[in-house]
N, C-alpha and C positions, 0 to 999 in steps of 0.2 A: 503493500499500500504506499500511496505517496501523499503525504498530509492529508491522511485520513480518505483518499479518494482510490477506489479499487482500479479506476480505469487510467492505466500508466502508459498506454499507447497513443503516440501521437502520429497520425497518418496522412495530414495534410498540413500545407502551409501556413493556413489559417489558424489550426490547432497548435502549430510550433509558436506562433506569434503570440497568442494567447497566453500559453505558459510561460515561454520565456520573459514575456513582459512582468511576471512577478518576481523574476532575477534568479530563478531557480529550475533547472532541469534535471535534478538530482533524481536518480532512480528511474526516470522515464526510458521508454524502448521507442525510439523514432525510427519509423519505417519508411524507407524508400522516399524521403522529401529532401528536395533539391536546395541544399544550404549554400549554394555558392555566394549567394547575395544577403547572407545573415552571420557574416564573419563577427560583427560588431556583438551582435547577441550572443554568439559562441563564446567571445572572448569576455563578455560581461558576466555571463550566468555561472552559478554552480553547476558543472556537469558531472559531478562525482557520482559514481555507480550507473550513470546513465549508460544505455546502449544505443548505438548509431548502426542501423542495418541497411546499407545502400544508400546512404546520404551522401552525394557530392558535396565537398566542402573545400575551402582553401588550405594550402599546406600548413600556414600557421594556424587557423582555427584547430585542423586536426592535431597538429602537435598540443595544442592547449588542451583540448579535451582528453586526450590520452594523459597528459601529465595531471589532470584532475582525477584519473582513475576510470575513465569512461572506456568500455569497450568499442572499437569501431571495426565493423565490418564493411570494407570499401565495395563499390560497385564493382561487378565482374564485367570487364570489356569484352566487346564483340560477341554477346549473348542476345540471342533474338527475345529474350524474355526476361523478366526482373524475378529473381528468385526471393528477393524480400518484401514483394509488394504488400501493402496493407489494404488493400481495397478490391473487390471483385472486378471481374473485367465486364466492359459494355460491348454491345456490338459493334458498335463505332471503333471502339479498340482494336479489337480482334478482326476487323475487315477494314481497317484503314489501307489505303492503296489500292483498293479494288479496282479503281480505273484502268489499273496497269495490268490486271488479271490477278486472278487468285493467288499466284505463286509470289506476289509481291506483298501480301498482307502477314501481318504479324502472326496470324494463326498458322498459315501454311509454313512459315519460317521457323517456327518452334517446333511444328511437326517434323520438318526436315532435320533440324538439329537432334531431335529425339531420334529418328531412324539413324542418323549418323553414329550415336554415342550410345545407344541403350545395349549394345552386345560388345561394346570396347573393354570392359572390365576397368575403366578407369573411375577409381573411387570419388574423384572431384566431381565427374559429371553426375553420378549418382547421388552424390551429396547435394549438388544444386537442386537435382530435382525432388529431392526430399524436402529441402528446405522450401521450395516453391510450392509443393502440394500441402505442405503443414500451414505457411501462410494463408492459403486460399481455404483452408478448413477453418483457421481462424477468423478470416473474414466473412465466411459463412454463418459462423456463429454470431457473431456481432450483427450481420445484417439481419438476420432471422430471429433474434433475441425477442420472446415475447408473441411471435406469430402462431398462429394456427396454419399449419403447413399440410397441404393433402399432395401426395406424389401421385402423378399420372405416368404410368409406364405402357410402352407397345413398342411394336417394329418401327425401323427404320425405313423398311419398304414402301410404306404407305403413300400412295400418290397424291400430289396436290389436286383439288378440284374434285376426288371422287366423293362417293357418299360416306366412305367410311371416315375419310378426311375430314368432310363437314361434321359428322357427328363427332370426333375427337375435339375440333374446334369449339361446337356448341357445348360440350361437356366443360372444356376450360372456362368457357364464359360463364356459364351457371354458376361453377364452383367460386370464381372470383367475385361474382354479384352476390353470392351467399355469403362473403366477407371472410374467405379463405384465402390462404396465399397458394398458388400452384406452382409446383416444383416438379421438373421433368428431368428426363436425361440429356436435354439441352440439345439434341441432334435433330435430324430431318424425320419426315413421316408422322407417326403418331405424337412424337414427342413436340414437332413444330406446330402442329395442329392445335395441342391443347395449350401452348404458349401464345399462338394466334388469337385464340378464343379470349384469353386472360387479357392480353393487350386490347383486344377490340371491346371489353365489358363495358367501358364508359359510353362508347358509341350506339347508335341506334341500331336496332337488330338488321335493319337493311344493309349495313355495312359489311357484314360477314359475306353474304352472299357475292357483293360487287368485289370484296377482298379475293374470295376464291377464284372468281372469273381472272383476275389479275394475276394471281399466281399460277393457274393453269396453263401460263404461257411456258413456263418453266417446270414443268410437273415434278421431275426428280433433278439430283444433284449432279448425276452423271448424264452426258458426257462433260457438261461445263459446270462448275460450281460457281463461276463468276456469274454466269446468266441467272442462274437459281438465287443467289444471294441479291442479285440487282432487283430481281421481282421483289423479294421480301423488302428490300429497301423503299422501293416503290409503294409499297402498300403502307408502310409507315411514314412516308411523306404525304400519302392522300388521307391519312388519318393521325395527325401527330398527338403526341400527349397520351398514349395509351395507358393502360394499368400494368403495375408492376407484377412480373412473376420471375421465377428463378429457373435457369438451365444449369445442369450439372454434367458437361460433357468430357471427354477425354481424347487425349492426343494417341492414347492406345489403340484406339481404332481411327487411325488418320483419315480412312476414306470417308470418314463421316464429319462434314464440318458442323460447327455449331448453327444453330438457327439465328436469326436476327431478331424473333420476337420476344425471346426473354430478356428483360430490362436487364438484370444481373447474372452474370455467368461465371460460375466457379469451375472452371476447367484446369483438369488434372493430367498427370502424366501417368500414376498409378492407377489401374481400373479398379483393383480391389477396393482402395481407398475411396475411390469415387462412388462404387456401388454401395459399399457399407454406409458411409456418410449420408448419402441421398436418401436412403430407407430410414436411417435413424433419425433424420431430421423431419421425416413424415410423420408428425405427432398427431395430425387428425387424421391419420389414414391414409392408405394406397389404393389406386384404382388400376386395375391391370386389364388393358384393351389388348385385343389379339395380337400376338407376337410370336416370335420363334424362340430359338436357344436362350438368346439373352434374357427375354421377358419370362421364360420358363425359370432361368436361374433367379430372378428376382422375387418370383413369387416365392420361392422357398428360401432365399436369403431374408426375406420379410417374416416367412413362417417361424422359422428358428428361434429368433427372441421371443416372440410370440408364445412358441410352446413351452419353452423354459421360462418365461416371465424374467428374462434377464433385463428388460428395460421397464420394467414395472407393468402397470394396466396393459393387456394386448390390444394393439392398434387396429382399427378395423381395416380388412382387406375385401375388397369387392373385384370379382371376376367378372369381365363383360363380355357376352356372346356365348350362349350356352353351347352352341354346337361346337364351337371351337375348342372350349375347355373341355368338352366330356367326350368329343368324339376325333377331331382332326389331332388334338394334344390332350389327351385326356389327365390334365393335371388336378381338375376338381376332385375326382374320387379320392386321391391319394391326400389331398390338403384337408378334404372332409374326414378322411380316417384319421389323419392326425390330430384333428381338434377334438374328434369325438371325447366327450366326458372331461374336457379341461376349458378353462376360463375363455379360451379362444374361440369357442365352438360358437359362442353368440356374436362373435365378431367378424364371422366370415359370412360372405354371400355370393351367390351366383345370378347374375341378371342377365337378360336377353339383349337389353340396349341401352345406350348411355342416358336415356330419357329416363331411367329408374333410378340412376345413381345417387342424385342429389338427396331424393327423398329416402333411400335406404340408408345412406350415410349419416343423415339427421337421425334417423330412427334408432341408429346403434348410440346416440348420445354421447359419442366422443365430441366434446366441443372446446375442452381447455388443453393447453399443451402441456407436456409432462413437467 
């Protein structure tokens, strides 16, 4: 604690200025704030026991804070991502430079770096990935503190403009209008649709079919991620000021770009950390739209803590599309068998369509976060 305040992290220049004006930065953790123009403040303030994570500063300022006893982790040169970042990504940040093609964007460059280093055995590269992912987890916790979060899971292959995509978007819109924060895996397909619906929640109902028509011009992220992303930004330009939602994608699946409708993006290198974190933060329940192996994995990743009670009261789990989950991929019989006789039994449901989800979720009574 610092001066009785448990919030010791400084993540913006405005926060830095506010704290530095009091004359002491002692014990604070300053994350990725450019301090090249704050030399006087650093020379004047007490910086004992402070930690500076990736903060550019002038050499004399760096020498002074080290002399005070602060720890200084300098920025890493020539890295296409910031391992110390204090905030979640925005779509604009990840897709910066899209006018020159997807290859010019930070998102693609980070994936390229990951492909080049993930198997090289270099402990420095693996440390940078771990630092980055831990910083993203911290930023997610801060952003979602106190929120009622509902996870929406589903496959990436769902085409824009089709009835399934429209249904997922209507679900995201309904959940957001009910006061929940929608969180998805942050990729294309069903994930994008749910984030789209959340984004358009403040708009008139007529906005969604219009948006679907615009998006249908680039139905898949292949063969061109750039065209796919540009269509999304065209929708955002048409309806600015959409509602917030969260996307939690991964560079592990580099062929899946993040979608531009999640207002806040927590992108990870480690998929296991991403999967567990997404489900653990879905404290108001998880909705599973039709999907394949990845979605099946998420069903049982969610079921395990509910079965053992390791996260307290079981979170609701709603599987959508009876035929998909009982015939095509018969997940429901096994999930139901696992739940039988346990507290999670009343927290699982199988429904035919997305139209039933909001009412079923409400009937389960899970309205407050853990």
